[in-house]
C-alpha positions in Angstrom: -1.4 2.3 -16.5 0.2 5.6 -17.3 -1.4 8.9 -16.1 -3.2 10.9 -18.9 -3.8 14.1 -17.1 -7.3 14.7 -18.0 -6.5 14.1 -21.8 -6.6 11.0 -23.9 -7.6 9.9 -27.4 -9.6 7.1 -29.1 -8.6 3.6 -28.3 -8.1 3.4 -24.5 -10.9 2.2 -22.4 -14.3 2.5 -20.6 -15.5 6.0 -20.2 -16.9 8.2 -17.6 -17.9 11.7 -19.1 -17.6 14.8 -17.0 -17.3 17.6 -19.6 -17.0 16.4 -23.2 -14.6 18.1 -25.6 -13.5 16.1 -28.7 -11.1 16.9 -31.5 -11.0 14.5 -34.3 -7.8 14.4 -36.4 -5.8 11.9 -38.4 -3.3 9.9 -36.7 -0.5 11.9 -38.4 -1.8 15.1 -37.0 -2.2 13.7 -33.6 1.3 12.3 -33.7 2.8 15.6 -34.8 0.6 17.6 -32.2 1.6 15.3 -29.2 5.1 14.2 -29.9 6.7 17.1 -28.2 4.0 18.0 -25.8 5.2 17.2 -22.2 1.5 16.3 -21.2 1.8 13.3 -23.4 5.3 12.3 -22.9 4.5 9.1 -20.7 1.9 8.0 -23.1 4.3 8.2 -26.0 6.9 6.2 -24.1 4.6 3.3 -23.0 5.1 0.1 -24.7 1.3 0.0 -25.5 0.8 3.6 -26.4 -2.6 4.0 -27.7 -1.0 6.5 -30.4 0.5 3.5 -31.9 1.4 4.5 -35.3 3.8 7.3 -36.5 3.7 8.9 -39.9 6.1 8.2 -42.7 7.3 10.8 -45.1 9.2 10.6 -48.5 12.2 12.6 -49.5 10.0 15.4 -50.3 8.2 15.5 -46.9 5.0 14.1 -48.4 2.9 11.7 -46.3 3.2 8.1 -47.6 1.9 6.0 -44.8 2.3 4.8 -41.1 4.8 2.6 -39.2 3.8 0.8 -36.0 5.5 2.4 -33.0 4.0 0.5 -30.1 2.7 -3.0 -29.2 -1.0 -1.6 -29.3 -3.0 -3.9 -31.8 0.3 -5.4 -32.9 -1.0 -9.0 -33.0 -1.7 -10.2 -36.5 -1.2 -6.7 -37.7 -4.5 -5.6 -36.4 -3.3 -1.9 -36.1 -3.6 -1.7 -40.0 -7.4 -2.1 -39.6 -7.4 1.1 -37.3 -6.6 2.9 -40.7 -7.9 0.9 -43.6 -10.9 -1.3 -44.1 -9.1 -4.3 -45.5 -5.5 -5.7 -45.4 -6.1 -6.9 -49.1 -6.6 -3.4 -50.5 -4.6 -3.2 -53.7 -3.7 0.4 -53.1 -1.4 -0.2 -50.1 1.9 -2.1 -49.5 2.3 -3.8 -46.0 5.9 -4.5 -45.1 8.1 -4.4 -41.9 5.4 -3.0 -39.6 4.7 -0.3 -42.2 1.5 0.5 -44.2 2.3 2.4 -47.3 0.2 4.1 -50.0 1.0 3.2 -53.5 -0.5 6.7 -54.6 -0.4 9.1 -51.7 -2.9 11.3 -53.6 -5.5 8.7 -52.8 -5.1 8.9 -49.1 -8.6 10.0 -48.2 -10.1 7.3 -50.4 -7.9 4.4 -48.8 -7.2 5.4 -45.2 -10.8 5.9 -44.4 -10.5 4.9 -40.7 -7.5 7.3 -40.2 -9.4 9.0 -37.2 -7.9 9.7 -33.9 -9.9 11.2 -31.0 -8.4 13.7 -28.5 -10.9 14.0 -25.5 -10.8 16.4 -22.8 -12.0 15.4 -19.5 -12.7 11.8 -20.2 -11.4 9.2 -18.1 -10.8 5.6 -18.8 -10.6 2.2 -17.2 -8.9 -0.8 -18.3 -9.9 -3.3 -21.2 -12.9 -1.6 -22.7 -13.2 0.6 -25.8 -14.9 4.0 -25.7 -18.5 3.7 -26.9 -19.4 6.2 -29.6 -23.3 6.5 -29.1 -25.8 8.8 -30.7 -25.2 11.6 -28.1 -21.6 11.8 -29.1 -22.4 11.7 -32.8 -24.8 14.4 -32.4 -22.1 16.6 -31.0 -19.8 16.0 -33.9 
C-alpha cells in the first residue's frame, strides 16, 4: 500500500473518520488538481492507483472522455461504470481502454457517475469501499 499523507479520495477502502472534510469533483478535475502535486505523486505512479482515469481532450482542448490509466477496476472494463450507468449507452464510444462522448455537450447527462471524492483526514484499510451513509450525505 502506498502512503496517502492524510489525503485520499473515493474508491480506496474501509474508513476511520477523525475530522471529515470532503471535496467532490469530476475525475477530470481531480486528475488535473493532483497530477503535479507532490503529495499525490506515489498514488499517481501506483499500478492500482484509485485515480484510475485520465481526461482526454480534442484538438481544441475540449474534454471528450477518459482513458484508463491504472489497473484499478480494469477487469471487464469495470472502470467505465464508475463514470456511466451502462456500457450499452448509445451516446458513448468504448475503444482501446477509452470512454468517449459522441457529443461532449451532453457530458452531464451521460457521465452521471463522474464523481471523485477528496477526503482530508480519512484513513483507509485494504479491500473495502468507503461507506457513504446518511451522516456524510447530510454534510454534502
